[in-house]
C-alpha positions as CSV (number, residue, x, y, z in Angstrom):
1,M,3.8,-8.0,5.5
2,R,1.8,-4.9,4.1
3,E,4.7,-2.6,4.9
4,F,7.2,-4.9,3.1
5,M,4.8,-5.1,-0.1
6,D,4.5,-1.2,-0.1
7,I,8.3,-0.9,0.0
8,V,8.9,-3.4,-2.8
9,K,6.4,-1.7,-4.9
10,A,7.7,1.7,-4.3
11,L,11.4,0.4,-5.2
12,A,10.1,-1.4,-8.4
13,D,10.4,1.8,-10.5
14,E,13.6,3.4,-11.6
15,N,12.2,7.0,-11.3
16,R,11.2,6.2,-7.8
17,V,14.6,5.1,-6.9
18,R,16.2,8.1,-8.5
19,A,13.9,10.3,-6.5
20,L,14.8,8.6,-3.3
21,L,18.5,8.8,-3.9
22,S,18.2,12.4,-4.7
23,L,17.0,13.1,-1.1
24,R,20.4,11.7,0.3
25,E,21.8,15.1,0.9
26,G,18.5,16.6,2.2
27,E,15.2,18.0,1.7
28,L,13.9,18.9,-1.8
29,C,11.1,20.7,-3.2
30,V,9.0,18.8,-5.5
31,C,10.0,21.2,-8.2
32,Q,13.6,20.3,-7.8
33,I,12.7,16.7,-8.2
34,I,10.6,17.4,-11.4
35,E,13.6,19.2,-12.7
36,L,15.9,16.3,-12.0
37,L,13.8,13.6,-13.2
38,N,12.6,15.6,-16.2
39,L,9.2,14.1,-16.0
40,A,5.7,15.8,-15.9
41,P,4.6,17.2,-12.4
42,S,1.6,14.8,-12.2
43,T,4.0,11.9,-12.9
44,V,6.3,13.0,-10.1
45,S,3.6,13.6,-7.7
46,K,2.3,10.1,-8.4
47,H,5.8,8.6,-7.8
48,M,6.3,10.6,-4.5
49,S,2.9,9.5,-3.6
50,V,4.0,5.9,-3.8
51,L,7.2,6.5,-1.9
52,K,5.4,8.4,0.9
53,Q,2.8,5.5,1.2
54,A,5.8,3.1,1.7
55,R,7.0,5.5,4.3
56,L,10.3,5.9,2.4
57,V,9.9,9.6,2.3
58,E,8.2,12.3,4.5
59,A,6.4,15.3,3.1
60,T,5.9,18.9,4.3
61,K,3.9,21.5,2.7
62,R,5.1,25.1,3.0
63,G,2.9,27.6,1.2
64,R,2.4,26.5,-2.3
65,W,5.1,24.0,-2.2
66,I,5.8,20.6,-1.0
67,Y,9.2,19.4,0.3
68,Y,10.4,15.8,0.6
69,R,12.9,14.3,2.8
70,L,14.0,11.0,3.9
71,P,12.5,9.7,7.2
72,N,14.2,10.4,10.4
73,E,16.4,7.3,11.1
74,A,15.4,7.1,14.7
75,E,11.8,7.0,13.8
76,A,11.7,4.9,10.6
77,S,10.8,1.3,11.0
78,R,13.6,-1.3,10.7
79,L,12.1,-2.4,7.3
80,V,12.3,1.2,6.0
81,A,15.7,2.0,7.2
82,N,17.0,-1.5,5.9
83,A,15.3,-0.7,2.4
84,V,16.8,2.9,2.2
85,S,20.2,1.5,3.3
86,F,19.9,-1.3,0.6
87,V,19.2,1.2,-2.2
88,F,21.9,3.6,-1.2
89,G,24.5,0.8,-0.9
90,S,23.4,-1.0,-4.2
91,V,23.0,1.7,-6.8
92,S,24.8,4.8,-5.5
93,E,27.7,4.1,-8.1
94,S,25.7,3.4,-11.0
95,P,26.3,5.6,-14.1
96,S,22.7,7.0,-14.2
97,V,22.8,7.8,-10.5
98,L,26.1,9.6,-10.9
99,Q,24.6,11.6,-13.8
100,D,21.8,12.5,-11.5
101,V,24.3,13.6,-8.8
102,E,25.7,16.1,-11.4
103,R,22.3,17.3,-12.6
104,L,21.1,17.8,-9.0
105,R,24.2,20.1,-8.4
106,T,22.9,22.4,-11.3
107,V,19.3,22.2,-10.2
108,L,20.4,23.1,-6.6
109,Q,21.8,26.3,-8.0
110,E,18.3,27.8,-8.5
111,L,15.9,28.7,-5.8
112,P,13.0,26.2,-5.6
113,H,10.2,29.1,-6.0
114,E,12.1,30.2,-9.3
115,L,12.2,26.6,-10.5
116,C,8.5,26.2,-9.8
117,T,7.7,29.5,-11.6
118,Q,9.8,28.4,-14.7
119,Q,8.1,25.1,-14.8
120,G,4.7,26.7,-14.7
121,R,5.6,29.0,-17.6
122,R,6.9,26.0,-19.6
123,R,3.5,24.3,-18.9
124,N,1.6,27.3,-20.1
125,L,3.6,27.6,-23.2
126,R,3.0,23.9,-24.0
127,N,-0.7,24.3,-23.3
128,G,-0.9,27.2,-25.9
129,G,-0.5,29.9,-23.3
130,R,-3.6,29.0,-21.1
């Protein structure tokens, strides 16, 4: 029951569903997800943490960056596999998701470490150059 409740909680937020859908084509750096969702890094981090707790995503840290991916189908529980399949089958053609697909194409044209650097500069400017 706990696994089910974690999954339901994770899927109860539009931004978390958008983040999950963004991983359909493969692994993404957290900075790419930040750019796609246009949310603060701390907000994206929290969303990804909820998805990870529900085992809907897996994370790998490489140097300074964290990469997220969908769980391996062979290793995912039946509940997780069914939930991911349900999400993909239910909302993949919605207008906002189709906009995200287009936006992700643009995001993927930049290298993840360059995006992370640009995001850091923007945060510094917003914080008065600190």
